[in-house]
C-alpha positions in Angstrom: 0.0 0.0 0.0 1.3 3.5 -0.8 1.8 6.0 2.0 1.2 9.7 1.9 4.3 11.7 2.9 4.6 15.3 4.0 6.5 17.7 1.7 9.5 19.5 3.2 10.4 23.2 2.7 12.4 22.9 -0.5 9.6 20.9 -2.1 7.0 23.5 -0.9 9.2 26.1 -2.7 9.1 23.9 -5.8 5.3 23.9 -5.6 5.4 27.7 -5.4 7.7 28.0 -8.4 5.5 25.7 -10.5 2.3 27.5 -9.7 0.8 24.8 -7.4 0.7 27.5 -4.8 -0.1 31.0 -5.9 -0.4 34.3 -4.0 -1.6 37.9 -4.3 1.5 39.5 -2.9 5.1 38.2 -2.8 5.7 35.7 0.0 7.3 36.8 3.3 10.9 35.6 3.8 10.0 33.4 6.7 6.6 32.1 5.5 7.8 28.6 4.5 8.5 26.4 7.5 10.4 23.1 7.6 7.2 21.1 6.8 4.5 23.7 6.3 3.7 27.2 5.0 2.0 30.0 6.8 -1.2 31.5 5.3 -1.8 35.3 5.2 -5.0 37.2 5.8 -6.4 39.2 2.9 -7.8 42.7 2.9 -11.4 42.2 4.1 -13.4 40.2 6.6 -17.0 39.1 6.7 -18.8 39.1 10.0 -21.0 36.0 9.9 -24.2 35.0 11.8 -22.9 31.4 11.9 -20.2 29.1 10.7 -20.9 27.2 7.5 -19.6 24.8 4.8 -20.4 25.7 1.2 -21.1 22.1 0.1 -20.3 20.3 -3.0 -19.9 22.4 -6.2 -20.7 25.6 -4.3 -18.2 28.5 -4.4 -17.7 30.3 -1.1 -18.3 33.7 -2.7 -21.8 32.6 -3.6 -22.7 32.2 0.0 -21.5 35.6 1.1 -24.7 37.6 1.2 -27.5 38.3 3.7 -28.7 36.8 5.9 -25.4 34.8 6.5 -23.2 37.9 6.2 -24.0 40.6 8.7 -21.4 43.1 7.4 -18.1 43.5 5.6 -14.9 44.9 7.4 -12.0 46.6 5.7 -8.8 45.2 7.3 -6.4 47.5 5.4 -6.0 49.9 8.3 -6.3 47.3 11.0 -9.5 46.0 12.6 -10.5 44.4 15.8 -12.1 41.0 15.6 -14.2 40.7 18.8 -14.6 37.8 21.2 -17.6 35.6 20.6 -18.0 36.6 16.9 -17.4 34.6 13.8 -15.5 36.1 10.8 -14.5 34.8 7.4 -11.4 36.2 5.7 -10.1 35.4 2.2 -6.4 34.4 2.3 -3.7 35.7 0.0 -2.7 32.2 -1.1 -4.6 30.0 -3.5 -4.0 26.4 -4.7 -3.8 24.5 -8.0 -3.2 21.0 -6.7 -2.3 18.2 -9.1 -3.9 14.8 -8.6 -1.1 13.4 -6.4 -1.0 16.2 -3.8 -3.5 16.9 -1.0 -3.3 19.4 1.8 -4.3 19.9 5.4 -4.5 23.1 7.4 -4.2 23.9 11.1 -4.0 26.9 13.4 -0.5 28.2 14.1 0.7 27.5 17.6 0.6 31.2 18.6 -3.0 31.3 17.5 -4.1 28.4 19.7 -2.3 29.9 22.7 -4.5 33.0 22.6 -7.6 30.9 22.2 -8.5 32.0 18.7 -10.4 29.3 16.9 -9.6 29.1 13.2 -10.2 26.7 10.3 -9.9 26.8 6.5 -12.6 26.3 4.0 -12.5 26.0 0.2 -14.9 26.2 -2.7 -17.1 23.1 -2.6 -15.9 22.1 0.9 -17.8 19.4 2.8 -15.2 19.4 5.7 -12.9 22.0 7.3 -9.1 22.0 7.1 -8.9 19.2 4.5 -8.2 19.9 0.9 -8.5 17.1 -1.6 -6.0 16.3 -4.5 -6.8 18.3 -7.6 -8.4 21.3 -5.8 -8.1 24.5 -7.7 -9.3 27.7 -6.1 -8.9 30.1 -3.2 -8.7 29.6 0.6 -10.8 31.2 3.3 -10.1 31.3 7.0 -12.9 31.2 9.6 -11.8 33.1 12.7 -13.6 33.1 16.1 -11.8 34.7 19.0 -12.9 32.8 22.1 -11.2 34.7 25.0 -9.3 37.8 23.7 -10.3 40.2 21.0 -7.5 40.6 18.4 -6.3 43.4 16.2 -5.5 42.1 12.7 -4.2 43.5 9.4 -3.7 42.1 5.9 -0.7 39.7 5.9 -1.2 38.5 9.5 -0.7 34.7 9.8 -3.0 32.7 11.9 -3.1 29.4 10.1 -0.7 27.1 8.2 -0.9 24.5 5.5 0.9 21.1 5.0 1.1 19.4 1.6 1.2 15.6 1.2 2.2 13.7 -1.9 -0.2 10.9 -2.4 -2.1 8.9 -5.0 -5.8 7.9 -5.3 -5.4 4.7 -3.2 -2.9 6.1 -0.7 -3.6 6.4 3.0 -1.8 8.5 5.5 -0.3 6.2 8.1 1.3 7.1 11.3 4.8 5.7 11.8 4.3 5.9 15.6 2.5 7.8 18.3 3.3 9.1 21.8 0.9 9.6 24.6 1.1 13.1 26.1 0.3 13.7 29.8 0.1 16.8 32.0 2.7 18.2 34.3 0.9 19.4 37.4 3.7 19.4 39.9 2.8 20.5 43.5 4.3 23.8 44.5 5.4 24.7 41.0 4.0 27.1 38.4 2.0 24.6 36.3 0.0 26.9 34.0 -2.0 30.0 33.3 -5.8 30.7 33.3 -7.0 33.4 30.9 -8.6 36.5 32.4 -12.0 37.5 31.1 -12.7 40.9 29.7 -9.0 41.7 29.1 -7.8 44.2 26.5 -7.1 43.7 22.8 -4.2 41.7 21.5 -2.3 43.3 18.6 -0.9 40.4 16.5 2.0 42.6 15.3 3.3 43.3 18.8 5.6 40.4 19.4 6.6 40.3 23.1 4.6 43.5 23.4 1.9 42.6 25.9 2.2 42.3 29.7 1.0 38.8 30.5 -0.4 39.9 33.8 -3.0 41.9 32.0 -4.3 38.7 30.3 -3.4 35.7 32.5 -3.5 34.4 36.1 -0.6 32.1 37.2 -1.6 28.7 38.5 0.2 26.9 41.3 -1.1 23.8 43.1 -0.7 22.3 46.5 -1.6 18.7 45.7 -1.0 18.0 42.0 -4.7 18.4 41.0 -6.3 21.2 39.0 -10.1 21.8 38.9 -11.1 23.1 35.5 -13.9 25.7 35.7 -16.5 25.3 32.9 -15.8 27.6 30.0 -12.4 28.8 31.2 -9.3 28.6 29.1 -5.9 27.3 30.4 -2.4 27.0 29.2 -0.7 23.9 30.5 2.4 21.8 29.6 3.3 18.2 29.0 5.2 16.1 31.4 7.1 14.5 28.5 9.9 16.1 26.6 9.0 16.0 22.9 11.5 15.3 20.1 10.5 15.4 16.4 13.3 13.8 14.3 14.5 15.4 11.0 12.7 12.8 8.9 9.3 13.1 10.6 6.6 15.6 11.5 3.8 15.3 14.0 0.4 16.5 15.0 -1.7 16.2 18.2 -4.7 14.0 18.2 -7.3 13.3 21.0 -6.5 10.3 23.1 -10.3 9.6 23.4 -13.2 12.0 23.2 -14.9 10.5 26.2 -12.2 10.8 28.8 -13.6 13.8 30.6 -15.3 17.2 30.6 -12.6 19.2 28.9 -11.2 19.8 25.5 -7.5 20.1 24.5 -7.3 22.4 21.5 -4.6 21.1 19.3 -3.1 24.2 17.6 -0.3 24.0 15.2 1.8 21.2 13.7 5.1 20.0 15.1 7.8 20.5 12.5 10.9 18.3 12.0 13.5 19.4 14.5 11.2 20.5 17.3 12.8 19.4 20.5 15.7 17.9 18.6 19.1 18.2 20.3 20.8 18.9 17.0 18.6 21.9 16.4 18.9 23.3 20.0 15.7 22.0 21.3 16.5 19.3 23.8 13.9 19.0 26.6 11.2 20.9 24.8 7.7 20.3 26.2 4.3 20.4 24.3 2.2 23.3 25.4 -1.5 22.4 25.7 -4.5 24.7 25.3 -7.3 23.3 27.5 -10.9 24.4 27.9 -13.3 23.2 30.6 -16.7 22.0 29.4 -20.1 21.9 31.1 -19.1 20.8 34.6 -16.1 21.2 36.8 -13.5 18.5 36.1 -10.3 17.5 37.9 -7.1 17.0 36.0 -4.2 15.3 37.9 -0.5 15.2 37.5 0.5 12.6 34.9 -3.0 12.3 33.4 -2.9 11.4 29.7 -4.8 13.9 27.6 -3.6 13.6 24.0 -1.6 11.6 21.6 1.2 12.9 19.3 1.0 11.2 15.9 4.1 11.1 13.8 4.2 11.0 10.0 7.0 10.5 7.6 8.5 13.3 5.5 9.2 12.7 1.8 12.6 14.2 2.4 14.7 15.9 5.1 13.9 19.6 5.2 16.6 22.1 4.2 16.2 23.9 7.6 15.0 22.2 10.8 12.7 23.8 13.3 14.8 25.9 15.7 17.6 26.7 13.2 15.9 29.9 11.8 14.8 31.8 14.9 11.8 29.7 15.9 9.8 31.1 18.8 9.1 27.8 20.7 12.2 25.7 20.4 13.4 24.3 23.7 10.3 25.6 25.4 8.9 24.7 28.8 5.6 26.1 29.9 5.3 29.2 27.6 2.6 31.6 26.6 2.2 32.9 23.1 5.1 34.9 21.5 2.8 38.0 21.8 3.6 38.2 25.6 6.7 39.2 27.5 8.2 36.5 29.7 6.3 35.8 32.9 8.2 37.1 35.9 7.6 36.1 39.5 
């Protein structure tokens, strides 16, 4: 049986040069990652009444009218996307996939760490974040800030795309997986709980926000954390994570029925994350956790997710961590938008 494999950076660049990936404006110099490419917001946003999928043979544009669209927003001078609202933004990138390449999208890590829910749709889509071989057309990003309102501009990058070379009868198979558990050590700083009704986060201000304006530090006496319904938490894994140069990885639920909480799996793990040869030894997975309908206790060492590894079609030209990556070698860490926590 054939196996789908993820394309590395130099093969993504080949796709750009051949027109498989096209774009409205020249790419940013750091837009291509070891096993993915960042996607950029376009010039306008549509405030929606509700999320939707266009359905087979239906262009997204044809759905963008009343009553689904409440109003259109010009992003060119910057605009605030408010908590609790749903927006749809056309992306600067488009695809012209051949029959042997498919794609998957995912929120960037920094997006998940500020509790901004995103997913990509395409013309004729019947599912989010999954793009079939042979797709030709534009990309649209649904954005729903859950905790913090955000200031965005054209070119901001909230999502990323991975390309897989496949064939009609190929299936993506995981080479291995790793269970991920929580580090809730008594007496230590174990995480952060988001403050409600905080200010606006400017996505261009890297390390430009005081974390105390947006987060409460969590320390425990007994290694157990009670999740409050509807609250958002940043926690870290007990395990050190290492993604070898020839593999990439993505988080997956360990089981949907294990408790009244949701781990929001934002971002892909690129080749070289946590890899000693790329300066990442000891890196932990940062987990975005939201409590559901009733209070629920999480305990130190409790398994909450599974890291699924996939093979690369080739070794990337540059591993994660070798080009100024924000989260290489991380422990418990907030989004890059915040200054380091002190105290």
